[in-house]
Residue, then its C-alpha position, 0 to 999 in steps of 0.5 A: x463556460x469556464x473549464x472546471x478542471x480536475x477533481x481528485x479524491x484522495x491525498x495519497x500517492x495516486x491522487x497527488x500523482x494524478x494532480x501533478x501529471x494533469x497540471x504539468x499538461x494543463x495550466x489555467x484550469x482548477x486542479x483540486x484534491x479532496x480528502x477526508x484525511x485531516x493531514x497534509x499529503x504524506x508518505x505512508x511508508x515511514x509510518x511503520x518504520x523511522x516515524x514509528x521509531x521516533x526518528x523523524x516527524x517529517x513525512x510530508x509528500x511535498x512541502x505546502x509551497x509545492x502545492x501552491x507553486x503548482x496551483x493545486x488546491x488541497x481540501x482537507x477534512x472533507x468527506x465525499x457525501x455525493x458524486x453526480x456523474x451527469x452533472x459532474x459535481x462532487x459534494x464534500x465537506x458541505x461544499x459542492x465542486x464542479x469538474x470536467x474530469x474526475x480521478x478516484x484515488x480513494x485508497x484503502x482502509x485497514x481491516x479491523x480485527x474480527x474477534x471479541x475485543x478486536x476493537x482494542x487493537x490499534x490500526x495502522x494506515x493514516x498518519x493519525x493512526x501512526x501518531x496514536x501507535x507511537x504514543x502508545x509504544x512510549x509506555x508499552x513494555x509488551x506488544x503483540x502484532x497480529x499479521x505478518x505481511x510487510x506492515x506487520x514485520x516492519x512495525x514489529x521490528x520497529x517496536x522491538x528496536x525500541x525496547x518493547x517485548x514484541x510477539x508477531x503472531x500469524x497463521x503461517x509457520x513463516x511470514x508470507x508463506x503463501x505469497x513468497x514461499x517457505x524459503x523466502x519466509x524463513x529468511x524474512x522470519x530471521x530478519x524479524x527476529x534479528x531486531x529482537x521480535x519473537x515470531x510465533x507462527x501457526x497461531x490465531x487470535x481468538x480474543x483480545x482483552x485489556x492486558x492480553x491476547x488469547x490464542x486458539x492453542x489456549x496460550x495467552x500473551x501479555x500485551x500493553x499494545x496490540x496492533x492488527x496488521x491484518x490487511x486492507x480493504x479498498x475504499x470503494x463506496x464512492x465508486x459503487x455509488x457511481x455504478x462503475x464496473x467492480x471486481x472484488x471491491x476494486x474499480x475495473x479500469x483500462x491501461x489509461x485508468x479510465x472507468x466505464x463512466x465518461x470522465x471518471x478515472x481511478x488509480x491506486x489501491x482502489x483500481x483493478x487496472x490492465x497492465x499492458x506489460x502483463x497483458x491482464x489486469x492486476x491489483x497492487x497496493x504498493x506506493x510506487x505503483x499507485x504514484x505511477x497509476x496516478x501519473x497515468x490517470x492525470x495525463x489521460x485526464x488531460x487528454x494525453x495518451x498514457x498507459x500503465x505498463x511497468x512491473x509492480x515493485x516495492x522495497x520494505x525495511x525490516x529494521x535496517x534490512x532492505x528487502x526489495x521485490x518485483x512481481x506481476x503479483x498473481x502467483x508463480x509455479x517454481x521458486x529457487x533461493x540463491x544464497x549470497x555472502x551477505x544476502x539472498x535472491x529468490x527467483x520465481x517462474x511460471x511456464x519457464x518465464x520470470x514472474x517475480x524476484x525477491x532480493x536482500x543486499x542483491x540490487x543487481x539481481x532486483x534490477x535484472x529481475x525487473x528486466x527478465x519479468x518485462x521480457x518474459x525471459x527465464x530466470x538466470x538460475x536452474x529452477x530445478 
């Protein structure tokens, strides 16, 4: 019987990375990527930055020729209706497809704003979302961005740089206070405000109407445009239907991205993956880590030994400021901010070992931080 090859569900970095790694090791068998999205595989990082600012329309992950050259079929606008792990079939978009191995790279979806009128708030995850937001920004004079995670900070900065009067609203007094600490949060706030956006901390949104956003302190903010950047939830419905082991809506996978069901792998936002460097499972939502996990899943699905071991990390751009972060991502005990002439570094430690580093204009510290985190060595500064 002909080998039905690989099916990947999802066109993000984990899905495309899995298809590419599999094809590099196995030729002559089908490789198919299936997605409910209606857009050719694209980069998400620019959507809150240069794409939103109208500086580029080129967000393709790879040209269509790249997929043709590798004989990777991309099936779009095909939501998955059913997966039969016993028969090894996927039913999507009204068609049934056979597979020998399956990679779930279903990603995550933005969390809607859970307040009265919250449905008026725009979301930002897909290319279609970004088009809608960019079109709305062209005529907006005022905007409220809700949530000061990295997407919220990036989008608020991009909107402000277009001349929109932007207020970034968040419950923490500074961005990412719980995750990164107060000192780092103050610096992120300065970078946001440098673009012209206003940061309003210690506030929660209670409702949204056609022209304004209402806060729990009684204030009302004018808003021609409202963006909810209030986090994401993994797209776990397909995984749950297969009876895979789950934790906090993520698929529990081994270091090779294999699940508890034979022939099924998972990677990216939907995965809770064992990292051999950390010695434990980690949940990550970063582009590069999704691509790395996809590469591991594709190699393992093709029969090669592969493991996820690198330190998670990413870059974010707030206006023209590039902030970089490496971390295991599960907390820290101590932090120390070190000033530089035109930037800063924040070192994080637990039990004396470096567990994270955050940098702005300090690339040497970013690279050194990855080495120290990997080795479990102390930060190069007195942590007090």
